[in-house]
N, C-alpha and C positions, 0 to 999 in steps of 0.2 A: 484826530478822527477826520475823515474826509466825507463830506456830504456829496454823494453822487447825484442824487436827485430827490425832489420832494413834491409830493402831491397830496395836500392837506386841504379839505374843504373848509371854507371860511364860514359856511352855514352851520354844520354840525361837528366841526373839528375831527371828522374821521378822515382816514387816508393812510398813505404809506410813505416811507422814506427809504432810500437805498444808502447804506453806509459802508465804509471801509475802515475798520480800526487799524492804526498804524503803530501804536505803541502800547505797552502794559496798561497805562492809566486809561487809555480809550476802552479797555475791556471792562474796567470798573464802571465807566459811564454806560457801557452797553448793558451790563448786569442790571443797572438801575432803570433802564429804559424798558427792558423786557418784563411783562407782567403776565401771570397765568390768565389765559383766555385770549392773549394776543395771537396773531398768526406770523409766522417767520418762514421765509423762503431763503434757502441756501443750498449750495452744492456740497456733496459728501460722497464718500466712496463706499461701495457695498460689493460684497462678494456675490457674484452671479454665477449660477450653475446653468449650463446649457448642454442640450443633448443633440448629437450629430445624427445624420441619417443612418449611420451604421449602429446606433444605439449607445455609443461611447459618451461619457459625460466629461465635461470640461469646466473647471472653476477658474474665474478670473475676476480681478477687481475692476469695477467700472464706476466712472464719475457719473453721478445722477443729481438731479435737482429734486428737492423735497419741499413741500409746504406743509408745515406742521401747525396744529393748534396747541399752543404751549400749555403743558401740564405741570412742569417742574424745571427750575434753572439751578444749576450749581457752578459756583465761581471758585477758581484757584488762583489767588493772588500771586503766588510764587511762580507758577507756570504761565500765568496771564491767559488762561483758557476758559471758556464757558461751555458747559454741557447743557444742551436744551433737549428735554424730553417731551414728547408730544404725540398726537395722533395725526397720521397723514390725511389731508383733507383734499388732495388732488390726485386723481388716478394717474398712474404712469405705466410704462411697459413692465417695470420691475416691482413696483410697490402698489398694493391694493389700498383703496380708501379704507380708513378705520384701522390700519395696521399701526402699531406702536413702534416709534423709531427715536433714535437720539442723534442729534447733530452737534458736532463740536465747532464752535466758533473760534476762530484764530485771527491773529493780526495779519494784514494784508490780504484778507479774503473778503470779498463783498457779501452782504446779506440784505434782505429786504425785510423791514419790520412793518406790519400792518395793525393799526389800532382803530377801535370804534370811536375812541375820543383822545385826541392829543390835548390834554389839559395844560393849565399854566405850568405846573411843576415839570411835566414832560418836555414842553417847549423850552423852558429855562435850562434843563438838563441837556437838550440837544444842542442849544446855542452854546452852552458852556464847553461841551465836548468838542465842537467844531472851531472853538476860538483858539488859534494857535498861539496867542500871547499868554495864555494861562496854562503854563506847564510847571514842572518840578523846578523850583528855584532854591531849594534849601536842603542841605544834607547835614547829617549829625553823626558824630562818632562818640559813643559813650563807652568808657573804658575803666578797667581796674587791672591790676597785675594778672596777666594770664587770660583775661576775658575782655572782648570788645565786640560791639554791635555797630555796624554801619548802616544807617538807615537813610532813605531818600524820602523827603517829606513834600507832598504836594498840597494843593488846596483841599484834597479829598481823601488822601490816604497816607499812611506811614508803612512803607514796605522795607523790611530787613533785606538788604542786598548781600551782606556778608557778616558771618559770625566767626570771630577769630578766637580760638582757645589754644592755649599753650601752658604746659606745666612749668611753673617758675619755682626753682629751689629757693629755700630760705637763704637770706643773706647771713653769711658767717665769716669770720676772719679766715684767711687763707683762700683756697681755691674751691669755692662752693659752686661756681658756674651761674651764680645769680645774675651778674651783670651781662654775661653772654646771652642768657635766656631772654633777658629783658630786651636786649638789642634785636634778637631774632623775632621776638613778638612785635616790636616797633616796625620792623621791616615788613612783617606780614600785613600790619595795618596800612602801611604806606602802599603796598601792592593792591590791597583792596581798594583803597581810595582812587588810585590811578586807573583801576579797571572798571569801577562802577559810577565814578563822579564825572559828569560832563561839565567841565568848567566853562563852556560857552554858554551854558543855561544857568547853572548854580550860581547864586549871588553870594552865598557864604557857606562855610563848613563850620559847624559848631563842634567843639571838642570839650567834652565834659568828663571829669573824673574826680574821685575823692583825692584830697592831698595834692602833691606836686606833679602827679604822673602826666597830666595834660601839658604842663609847661615843659617837662622833660622830653615828652614826645615831640613837641613842636621844635625843641632845640635840636633833637636828633634829625628831624626832617630838614631843618635848615643845613645842617652840617653834612647830610648824606644824599640828599635828593639828586643832586648832580652826579655824584659818584655812582649812584644806582641807576643813571640814565632816565630820571624821571624829571625832565626839563618842565613839563607842563605843571606838575605839582609844585616844583620849585618857583615858577613864576607866579603862581596863584596863592602862594603862602599868605599874601596880605588878606585874602578872604577868610582866613582861619580866625575864629574867635573862640577864646577859652572861657569856660564857666564851670561852676561846680556841679557835679553829679554824685549822688550817694553811692552809685555803683556802675558796673558796666552792663547791667541788664536793661533791656528795652523799656521796661515799665518806668524807669527813672527818667526817660526822655520828657515826660511831662513837666517834671521840675526844671529840666534844662530850658524848656521853651517858656516857662514862667519867669525865669531870670529877667530882671528889669534891663540890665545891660544888654542882654541878648535881644530882647524885644525891641530896644532902640536901633539895633543893627538890622533886624529883619522886620521892622514894623510895617513895611509895604507888602508883606506876604499875607495871604489869607490864613495860613496856618497859625502865625502869631496872633492874628486878630481873633480867631476862634478861641484860642487859649485865653486871651485877655478878657473876652466877653463872658467866657465860662467862669474865670476867676472873679469877675465882678459879681456874677449871680451868686457864687458861693459865699463871697464876703457879705453880701447883702442878707443872705440867708442866716448868717450869724449875727450881724450887727443891726439889721433893719428887716426882720422876717415879714413884716406886713407889706413890704415892697418886692418880695421875691417868693414866687409860688411855682410849684410843679405839679404835673398831673393834667390830663385833658380837661377835666371839668372845671378845675380852678382857672385855667387859662381861658376857657370859653366864658366864664362869668366875668373875669377881668376885661376881656375884649368887649363884652356887651356894654361895659361902662367906659369904653374908649380909654382904657387905663394902661395898655401895654405899650411900653417904650421899645423893648426888644423882645422878640420871640425866638427861643432856641429850640430846634427840633432836629432829630436825627433823620437821615434819609431812609433808615430801615422802616420807619412807619409808613412811608409812601410805597413800600413793597408789600403791604398787607394783601393777602389773598381775598379779603373781604373788601369789595369795591365800595360798599357803603362806608366802611371805616376809613378807607383812603380818601374818599370824597370829603369826609368830615374835616380831615386834616388840610387838604387842599383848600376848602372853603375858609378854614381859619386863617391860613396863610394870606389869601387873597384879601380877607376882611381886615386883618392887622395892617396890611400895606395900604389899603384904602383909608384907614384911620390914621395914617402918618407914621405907623410903627415900622421898625426895621426887623427883617426876618433873617436869621442866620441858620442855614441848613448845614448840619454837621454830618460828616461821613461816619458810618459805623466802623470803618477801618482805621480811622484816625484816632490818636491818642485821646483827643478832646471829645470825640464822639463816644468812645468807651466809657469815659466818665459821665457824660450826659445820660447814657443808657441806664446808669445806676439809679437815676432819679426819674424813672418812667420814659425817658426819651423826649419829653416836651417840657418846657419851662418858660417862665416869663419874667422879665425885669419891668416893674411898673413905674409909671410917671409919678404917681402919688400913692400914699399908703392906702390899703383897703383891709383893715383888720377884720372886717365883716366876713371876708372869705374864710377865715378860720372856722366859721360855724357851717360852712358848706361841706357836705360829705363828698369824699373823693369820687364816689360813684354817681353824683348827680343830685342826690336828695339832700335835705337838711339834716344836720347831726341829730341823732336820736331816732331817726326812722328806721324800722326794721326791714330787712330784705332776706328772704329765704332762697332767693336765686342763687343757684350754684356759681354761675359766672361772676356775680357780685362778690361772693365769698372769696372766689380765686383772685379777683382783682385786689381785694383788700389784703390778701396774703402777699401778693406781689408788691404792693405798695409798702407793706411793712418791711418786707426784705430790702426794698430800695432805701427806706429810712435808715435801716441798720447799716447798710452799705455806705450811706452818706455820713453816718456818724463816724465810720472807720477812716473817712477821708480827712478828719480833723484831729 
């Protein structure tokens, strides 16, 4: 992400920035920066109908500038585009004030984002997006016979770049075609790696599979990379690390990242760090539950006692349409840091973020045990207090679902 200009008031933190997304991950940062109620200014194309002096009409596409008050945003991680829907707030020759329009943000196109308050989380996200040193440095290929998923893993998202599927006949005596099909499958995986992995950035490529397929694949790569004119892949084979994966499906990537040998290799990447912290939380939840809590109110109570060592929170909570809710989470993050705690913000698109979402999206590892928190109701009151509020009932149901999902993880 390139920061073209910035004008933010030190007094009330209001102001605007002009940004240019340059790659797909920049679009994810952009999506997290834009909130309902913000103003966004960008160019777009609209079909304009004009009438000549003779009465004939002509339709043509014109490039126009729009300033919208944001009502809705939608992000497509595969295409790397964001659609922003809103109401026009600046009159122009072609668009009236109050008219509803949609702007599509794309890479290499400038846009201006205006906010009433650039709070701590927004400024951290802006700094992170514009830091060229924090880019995708980890790739993973999880595979099984006939199925493989190639993913690029950054600090904030796991994106599937290629899915390779091929029918593999059973291995029988005689001419079953099994070996030939396997070799064609391995070639397809090699082509996907060559096409989607930038070895100038990626520090290592994880290869996970059940059984011996990962080792067989790397042996095939060593023997055939130069024959297939894949010199870059051949030169970078030392970056490949094998590990066990239960299958070739994307969801098994979580287990690959939790492998201790793998973590030692990629321990300097935030993706591995997030998985490690989340693993520590789940282990404490099993072995020492009075030092691990999840849910907003439990975390608030723990923070009031300066007990939080690590706070885990998903970035989805900061995209809340309710500004009051967002401010509560921002205040919690700032308070935990002021008290000497460490805050880990997980991406909702990352494997680890998906797991954290199952337990409400916010959790804490405590410095010391606080068994008294067990008596605190998840909705803020003490256990045993009745509440007829519909929202409270809904939150209880959601937390029950989260606890059920947590049980399924173990």
